[in-house]
N, C-alpha and C positions, 0 to 999 in steps of 0.2 A: 095244535098251533096252526093258525091260518097262514099258509105259505103264499107269498107273492113272488111272481117270476118276471124277469126282464128277458125278452127275446133278443138274441144277438145273432145277426147274420153278417158274414164277412166273405168277400170275394176280391182277390187282387188280380193284377194282370201278370203275375209271375208265372213262369213256365210250370212250376209244380202244382199250380191251381187249375190247370187247363181241364182236368177231368172232374173238377168239383162243380156241383150244381150252381147255376146262376143265382143272383140275389133273389130274383122273383120266385124261382123254383124253391129256394130254401124257405122263403116266407110262407109259401103255400103249404109246404110239407110240415113246417113247424106249427103253423096255426091249426092244421088238421090234427096234429099230434097232441096239441094242448087241449083241443076240444074232446078228443077221445079219452084223455087222461084226467079231464076236469081240472085243468091247471089254470089259475088266475094270472093273466098277463097284465101287468100295469103299464108296460111301455115296450116299444120295439126300437132297437138300435141297429143301424146299418152302417157298416164300415167297408170302404174300398181301399184297403191298404195291406201291404205284405206284413205277415207276422214273424218274419225271419229275425227281425231285430226289435228291441223294445222301443216304446215311444209312440204307440198308436193313440191318438187323442180320444177316439170314441171308446176304446177299451179302457183307458184311464178313467173316463167318465163313468163307465159301467162299474168299475171297482169302487169308485168314490161313492156312488149312490148306494151300493150294497153296504159299505161301511156306515153310511148315515142312516141305514135302516129303511130305505125306501122299498127295498125288496130283499128277500133272503134266499132267492133261488135264481138260477140262470138256465135258459133253454137255448141250446145250440145244436147244429146238425151233427157235429162230431167234436171231440176234444181238440183236434187240430185247427178248428175254427177259432178257438180261444187262444191257443198258444202254440208256437213253433220254436220258441226259445226258452232257455232255462229260467230266465228272470220272470217272465209272464206266467209260466207254469207254476213257479214257486209262489207267486202272489196268490194264485187261485187256491193252492193247498193251504197257504197261511190263513186265508180268510175262512176256510173250512175248520182249521184248528182253533181259530178264535171265535167260532160260532156265529160270526157275522153272516156267513154263507152256510145254509143248512142243507141245501140240495142242489144237484145238477141233473138236468134232464137232456138226454140225447136220443133221438130216434134210432141211431145206428150204433149205440154203445151203451152197455149196462154200467150203472154206477149206483152205489149206496154209500151213505156217509158213515162208513166204519173204517177201522184201521186197514182192513183188507181192501175195501173199496178205494181208499186214498192211495194205497200202494199200487193197485191196478191203474188208477188214473195217472200216477206219476210215470208208470211204464209207458202209458199211451202218449204222454207229453214227450218222453224221451224218444219214443219211436218217431214222433213227428219231427223232432229236431234232427234225428239221424237221417230221416228221409230227405230233409232240406239240405243237410251237409253233404250227403252222398250225391244228391242230384246236382248240387253246385259243383262238386269235384268232377262229376261226369261231364257236366257242361263245359267246364274249363278244359278238360282233357279233349273233348270234341273240338273246341275252338283251337287248341294247340295243334291238333291233327289237321284241321282245316288250313291253318297258317303254313304248316309244313308242305301242304299240297300247293301252296302258292295262291290261296284264296283269302282275300281280306274279309274278316268278319265285320258286320255292321252295314250301315247305309252307304250306297255308292256316292262318290263325290259328284259335283257338277260336271256335266259332260258325259256321264255314265248313268245307267239305270240298272236296278236289280231285276233279273229275270226270275220270276217266281216259279216257273216251270222247271228250269234247270238249276235253280238256286246258285246262279253265277252272276257276274257283273259283265254287262255288255255295253258297247258304245252307243250313246244317244246321238243318232245321226243328225238331229237338228241343232243341238247345243254344242256338240264336240267341235265343229269348225269355228264357232264363236269363241270357245275357250282357247283354241290354238291361236286365233287372231289376237286375243287378249295377251297371251304370252309374247307374241311377236311385237306388239305395240310397246309393252313394258320393257322388253329387251333393248329397244332402240335408245332408251334412256331419256326421251324427251316428254314422257307422260308420267303423271302421278297416279297414285292408287285411285284417287277420286275420278281422274279422267277415264280410267278403265271401268270403274263402276258406272259412270255416265254412259259409256259406250255400250255396255251390256244392258243397261236399262233401256236404251234406245232400241236395242234388238229384242226387247221383251224377254230377257233372261231374268228369271226371278228365283227366289228360294222356294223350298218345299211349302212354306207358308204363304206363298204368292206375294212376297214383298221384295222390293229392290235390294240388291246386294249392297252391303256397307263396306267401308274401307278395310276393316279388320277381316271380313270374310274374303275380300279380294286378296289380301296379303296371305291368308291361310291357303287359298287356292294356288297362288303363284309359288308357294314353297312346299307344296304337297308332292312328294316323289311318286305318287300313284300315277301321275300323268306320263312319266317316262318308263313305267313298268315295274317300279318297286312300291312298297307300301310300309307304313309304320304300324307296329302293334306292340303294346306293352313297352314302349320306349326303345324298341329295336326296329331296324329296317330290314325287310325281307324281300326276296325276289318274287314277283307275282307272275301268274300265267295269263293275266288279262291282256287285252290289246292296248298298247300304248298309243297316245295320240300326239305327243310331242317328243322330239329327240332329246337325248341327254345334253347335246351341245346347246340347244335352245334353252333348256332348263338351267344349265350352268350360266348362260349369259344373263338370265333373269336374276339369278342369285348374286352375280357380280354387281348388278345395278343396286340390289338391296344392300350389299356390303359397302359399296361406295357411298350410298346415301346414309347408311347407319353410322359410318365412321367419318362422315364429312365434318371437318372442323368448323365449329361455329365461332366466328370472330365476334367477340364482345365489343360493341361500339361504345359502351359506357361502363367499363369494368371499374372496380373500386379504385379510388385515387389515393395517393400516399398519405395525404393529410386528413382523410376521413376518420372520424372517431376521435379527433383531438379536441375540437372546440364545440361549444354549445352556443345557441343563439341567445343574445342578451335580452331579447324581448319576450320570447315564449319558452325558452329553456330547451328547445328541441335541438337535436344534433345537427351539425353542419356537414353537408355532403358536397360532393363534387361531380361535375359532368362535363363532357366534351361539347364544344361548340365549333362549328365550321363557318368561316366567312369566305364567300366567293366574290371576288371583285370583277368588274366589267372587263378588265384587261385579261382575265383568265387566271389570275393568281388566286391560290387557295391558301387560307391561313387557318390553323387549328389552335384553339385556345382551351384552357381548362378554367372553369369558374366554380367557386365554392359559394354555397348559399344555404339558407335554412331549409330543412326538410318540410317544414310547414305541415306537420302531421298531427298537431294537437287538436283534438276534437272540441267542438262547442266553443270555439274562440274565434275572434275576428282574424282575418288574413294577416299574417305576420308582415310588418312593414320593412323589415331589414333588407337592404339591397345585397346584390351579389358582389363578389370580389374576385379579381383575377388571381391566378395561382402565383404569378411572379410577384405581385404586390404583397400577398400574404407571406410568401417566402422571405421577402425583405424584412417584414415586420418581425417575424419569428427569429430571423437571424440577428436582428438588432437586439432583441430581448435576450437571446442566448449569449451574445458577446459580453454582457454584463457579468456573466458567471465564468468566463474563461480564465483559468489559472495559468500564469506564466510558468515555464518549466523551471526557472530558478527557484520560485516559491515551492514547487513540488519537491525539488532536491533538498531544500532546507527542511521541509516537513518530514521527509523520509529520514533525515539525520536525527531530528527530534524524536521520531517514532522509534528509531533504533536505540536511542539513549533510554527512552521510556521502557522499552522492552527489557533492556539489561537491568534497569533499576527494579522493575517489577519481578523479574526472575530472582534477583537477590533477596527481595523482601519475601517472596513466596517460598524460597528455599528455607529461610529461617523459620517461617510459620509451619511449613511442612514437617521440618525436623521436630519441632515442639509437639505437633499433633501425633506424629508417629511414636514419640516417646510416651506420651500420655496413653495412647492406645495399648502399647506394650505393657505399661504398668498396670492398667486395668485388667488386661488379660491374665497377667501373673496373679493379680489379686483374686480373680475368679477361681484360678486353680487352687490357691491357698484356702479359699472359702470352701471349695469342694472337698479338699483334704480334711478340713476341720469337721465337716459334716459326716464324712465317711468314718472318721475316728471317733464320732459321737461326742465331739467337744461342744457342739451346738445342736439345738433341736431343729426340727424341720421348718417350723414357722420362721425362726430367725434366719435360717439358710435361704428360704425362698424370698423373703423380704429384702435381704441384703443383696441377693443375686440380681433381683429385678432392678434395684437402685444402681448397681455397678454396670449392668448391661445397658441401662438407659443412658448413662454418661458415656459409655463406650460408643453407642450408636450415634450420639450427638457429635463426638469427635470424628467418627468415620465419615459422617455426612459433610462436615466442614472440610475434611481432607479431600473428599471426592469433588466437592464444589471448587476447591482451590486448584486442584489438579486440572479439572476440565475447563476452568475459567481462565487459565493462563493464556494470554495473548488472544482472547476471544474477540477483542475489538480490532485486532491487527489486520486481518484479511479484509473485512468490510471497509476499513480506512484506506487500505492500499487500492482497492477497487474504486473507491470514491475519488481518490487523487488521480488515477488513470483516466477516469471519466471527465473530471474537471480539466485536465490538461488537453484531452482530445477535442474539447469544444472549439478551440481556436482553428484546428484543421477542418472540422466538420462544417463550421459556419462559412468557410471559404469554398466548400464544395457545393455540388448541385444534388447531393444525396438527400432527398426529402424524407425518406424513411428513417435515416440516421437522425435527422433533425427532429422528426416526430418522436423518436425514442428518447432523445434528450429532453424534449419538452415534457413528456410524460414522467420522466425521472425527476425533473426539477419542479414542475408546476402541478403534476398530478392531473386531476379533473377540474382545475380551477380556471382554465382558459375559456374566454368567451369572445364572441365577435359582435361588435357594436358599431354600426355606421361605418362599415368597411375598416374597422380598426380592431386588431387583436390585442386583448389586454387581460390582466388577471381579474377574476371575479371579485376578489377582496384585496385591493392594492396594499392595504395596511400590513398584509403578511410579509411584504418585502421590507418593512421597517422594523420588524420585531425578530431579532436573532435568537429567540428563546429555543434552545436545543435544536437548531436547524443549521446544518453546515452550509447549505446553499445560500441562505439569507446572509449569514455572516461573511461568506466569501464574496457575495455581490457588494455588500457594504464596503469591504476592504478594497475590492477592485475599483469601485467608483472613487473611493477616497484617494487611493494611490494614483489613479489616472489623472485626477485633478492636480495633484502635486507634481506629476510628471510634466505638466505644462511649463513649470518653472525650473525643472531639473532634467538633465539629459537621460536619466534612466530611472526605472522604478525599483526601489529597494524592498526587501522583505519586510512586511508589516508585523510588528510584535503582536498586534491584536489577533492575528490569524493563528497564533500558537494555540489558542483555546479550541480551535476547530477539531483538533485531533482527539479531543475527549468528549465531543458532543455526540 
């Protein structure tokens, strides 16, 4: 079989790879090895990424090409160049098992495609993973020890530099005074983060990438405890042995400015108005919104108004022509509409008396029906017992028993459902009716008040989403709804109120209208 190989070279910047040959050195060695062994190389793949975790794109391409038959062998410097984690190592062994991959060649490691060879290869992959895990743990242990000594791991912040000779952090004599000045300026409370960034830019203080500092970088600098002698590591604050450049008092003053600005209450100049979400525009069907307007007179007087108008947010349509309306005028119109639904307290008392009588009559009727249903259920239960006794005494056969039992149980279930419905349905209409009467009686007081939210709630209860604003006039979208009392308590109440109000013009008081009796059953 003609074997074709893909050469794979990998080198990462991880600490564990620092003793490994460079990419160029690997390529030279592997090419020479291939010539000596007379191996045919169809392509060379180079990857600069760690193998500690899965997800290397070049390695994935390598496996894919082997699966597709472009090559059946791989040349690498050592097994740890292919895998340092269990998933990647398992994929290599799986390709060997499936015969997509027939051979692996390493200048520094022996391998043959046998059960023994794959076993040794798996051990090599395991050793590579163990080396990485152990080195990672040793590195973490070393970092923890460094933290305990008061030395912050990582790059020094602005105003400090890393001393490569002593492996410590020392003060940057040029930038440190500028950082201190930045703290002082911000602590005064009269400068923003952008002002500090502009100041440092003028002083030619830049990032490691030679770019001006941004606001988020300034905020990070001004909240870094490193400058007063502490440092953060793994979510904790530790005491450092480096030289501080700002006092704790100055640092706390800066944090106080941050807290003040962070919790500064933002006054909304145009917060949602009470009647927003109640009406729609008659022209474009968009919602009506409200906003504050301030009028300043020449004599120094200042007047504040609230105007409602169309949001004008419908796309691809001409600009909405509907004008705005003052909140006071809209309030008057809604109040006038609501007053047509106000129920006199005398009517409410009369309705409550009728409801009480209805409740008593309904309980009487239900009691009789409940008794009949319970008797029927008891009789069917007894009949089932007698049927079972007959079957056990072998007076009837099994087919007769099962058929008759199903028939009796079906009747019993029907009676039980009727009883349950009758029991649960008693006075089901009573509570909603009581609540409706209380709402109708409250309209009179609410319309006299300035509580716009309460008026909005009433409008939503009575009119729903049918209110529109047209030419500075609030009205129902479909006025004919007010003329049809079909199963609508509010429409019937309005009709009765208007009728009785007209009669009251010729009589000293308004009497209860018999037509309103129907409302308690709608």
